[in-house]
Steps between C-alpha positions, in 0.01 A plus 500: 500500500354723231502437126463712186142442386471742210528855369206721397430860406225533762410288802159540665461361852142404582220400263198674649313773315798738497751230408317359199446847350866592556629175348262506202584864422877444513481181292268653239740795469769253394689441826594149608299478821489261796191486721571335837218403735468304824230278350423448131140411587432843650569730205266804502326349802219696666544446876228750582202628300437299180437810291672751274409867457274746678541876554850617394615135496303429181658808344845354575410169333399692185827696516702179534322369191556823305873468573503138380460313830312180575261546794207630291528221244528237771193609696297529177573131436423384853230719658176359636328838528558852365338824622551870429484692829395863559300525178273755665795738532727674250744312271802590716392250766345226284684183603493147359521212749521129423449205728773250415516125482813520713633156408443545127653848527829371640515198269437717193766750607746214561436375146569847361826525696612151394435573132665843483818528297814615690340405834630219723286392797662324796412406857737627766522721809737795468696559821765754397590749229835506322632852557825652373600866547144614568358315198261203515635229269286197576339279764582191709231246589463284810634200306818690408408581140672824391332687217673800342302787349530857374188598698297341781136570589375399848125433522477293817151605610414418862758220531784695666507377862132416457309406815142370512290591804167337597392591852772389742668289229803642314740330259746597227332467160434665170139542382280190514761299695772542237869512598608844625820668381717569805854517360433761232337736749802475731734549203321820388551638851869408481522697175366807681139506380241641738212255545163545672253248638157496335198278544212388285227244546250272335151371592384142551390284206178304535333207322258602228238231582478616863373848402128583487505743207124565532585725798748707297476749212625395156774709336507398131753597236422755227295383204716691251838407353791637700875438508816634660725440201478698179590175320209292633240411238317207663253572779305274739196705596270200557744273683546699822474398866330737746637628829271550800454778756420460869575697818642478850260582785492593868566139608808487271631820654430375852710185447785706355494752786489219759813343347709809431741395776584199280533705180870534404432853374399612848701262720833634373592181315517687166784750460454575129288787368186385320318644196276799573267433207455127553462463878420179685144446620610546861662832407182612319282415801721707731559793265141524375314398816199710399429284193239227565625282214775453240479356150622145440541372141506127430727448200561163329872424462455316170284274286656175622518559873246521782703765684329838547690811604328700777592852390475762773582257783880516503605389848775354716265397783544147644362230271206406724400866535506538121254213464275650770506837317416338165195320639340829612484629142181460298537205262801360687319353803608145406821591324803272482831684517763352268791733582528752784590861437841619614726803528843492342789725598790559263796726431480775236758742363453868581422616141669840532821296450400462133537718192183556294627222270463264803876448501641515851718797591728284714582234237517562127319253270275379785128571461210426735127477432169397656413447865871504579474877432224542757192477279192280532304340217572286194447790260738739677759220501455426129524870410833530678613166359461598137681832562788331684530239224494767229763714672725204578487403131560858384804529729642171369449631145668832581183701434332786686267387784121528489340714771126561478398830657187574704311629196565188289387210714383379839817293491691829489298638793570188707875486436540873557309472829718210613843639412422863591282469809571146616225318687443420867236235425418263212433738209179463304434689179184717509350727234528784754882471490505623139482876436421444131247216525284639220800439273576157653176324417429130463385554141807684366798299629583401141494866390748583776744209489484290181752725325746443786442123500565492126823701523651269763403190303211356705218588259485314167491680166152360426361627832668837452344545154155421646564763767594762237181424305296546818665839562427605142138386527450703820634818341302442179173458690567806716561700181174369349310614809665844483408554135153343490208720594150394586185711512184490713341209306213316671704184575778713656255696716327180610832343604590812700161502674539131589838555666388820675719737300409842355360488147691667219418852380756496219738260329785376718811291436494145636817568704321769702187290531699210648639734766154515657494280815177323398615411147716192440685382192225239450248783460728669244536172310120466485433843350819542292685168457846483344533342155710216645417320824698649791652235734385524863850583634534785249155636586587485870816709448318751280227554759733533800747728320222733386292504818795556733700718261516801734602299806758305299648823361534640853676187625735509201593857595579375852713225346696757299585682823606170660723415204679834525591410859599146398733637231703682766733206569695462823840324510481150652806558721392835647574538874207706627665551841732749329225716348455813710144619563335157503324403824670212684198272448510570126874427484454165675199397289660609173820312580296187574282508187755654257231643268576510130311826434359808668154350435583186698665705776180705540304181576721392791328531836675767707636695201325839496442750215773715663742206472409458132574870441845450656557193281401689184753776577769243579425300184529809279840578653609135472401478132693822422814356662464174306449691174815704562 
């Protein structure tokens, strides 16, 4: 028998990286929020790599923070190492990555959740949704608890019909031997949702004291202060733990090749599609058979554990084969394996069944986020989580939804890709997926999104005022550089010779001088310092905005063209089968995705420029009829 367990504005199911961001956002926006999870001890758990950030992923963490989310703050409190990647390349691909103390990370996030106003945290497994007349109105747990809500957000990760596979062994399980969620998956099918079967994996963990680090290469953290959150003021540059680099070899590859018949990926035991950009070691050996070796990173899982994560060795080989593989690797000859690697299969929703708000098209007031939507990675999950939480709260409050477009955020790129194109494999965010990546940099997430976070109530007044002062300081310094001229004085000429730049013939403004590739803002500050000290983050923005001014202007022109297409709105209930002139493939794809604009329609695979021309003509006629 069921019982009435409570009523909330928003219910979030699942407390992984998507779930905590969704619940925190909704609660902080003033909605009474319930966060339900299978296990209270596994909040924001990292079942795979104990790290946050990296290319594109680090950008998303900064965007979450700029909107008022928690992931950046949490990793800044709990990291054991921080590094900026791709510093030898342009600012568009600079990417911050932190090695996490995974246990401290989840405990700190749990504390934040427990101490957040309007947020109730409870343990329970959701088995069914309460649905009336095509509207989701709550959830029912395995114990019979019935919770009513105005909006529900599902963030169930890899738990839906989860199955762990190690060699010939298979059993129903969520990640790391947690309970799987079977009933909810079956219920979603009953409700008419299309689900797909995906797979991901994790490598073995080994004992720290059994590694001979003298045979590996040290990978230290950066010796400068870095942070993901714009609110972080305390840094731990000295107190960092190193990671270590080693490699597979011919003997490793030989053992893998000799045991491929026992590898679930090749024996047919795995039915789910795995991630293209994070393949298992056996997949790498087969696909890249010409490579004599592959990188293996040894990453500590925390300060108070001996477990070391063997990054680059994701595998579902039999346990004894995993140990044999490990012992061939330099530094791991006497290694002790603490946990074997495994593959995990799970159900995911086909994301083209979602609106760009992450609300489902089939059921009103039901939102989904995270790996349930076919993505991989903690950061991708958290980015969707905060957007689903924001939009659930906005709907409850009767306000307009928030949709970030492709020119505003990597989060916008990801969600647009998912709902417009769908995905046939676990989706990973890459810098190459963004057309406007010079605008979507790691350094300027606050410039892009703080205003939005403030308007929806997730950014405090104090933080917003600091942001406005930063904006003013950037513009003031750019104006100073425009209006200050400098002549060919000896110290200027010497600086230019030292950096390999052409000496001055006449006076030049500092703005133009900074545009030279060899000249940095530090050089400008040496020869013509400002009256007041310029903060490092302001100087960084000034230099990037000036140096890349032409490229940025060109991308902004492209964005203007995009926005014109996005402003041409399409009715949600349009039946494309009735539009004459559209190719049959276009009609089918358009009916499936139900694009909200001509811009979104143009990004659907199978919709041609000729189809868009037909749509534009139809839309003009449609709008005239509506106006009359």
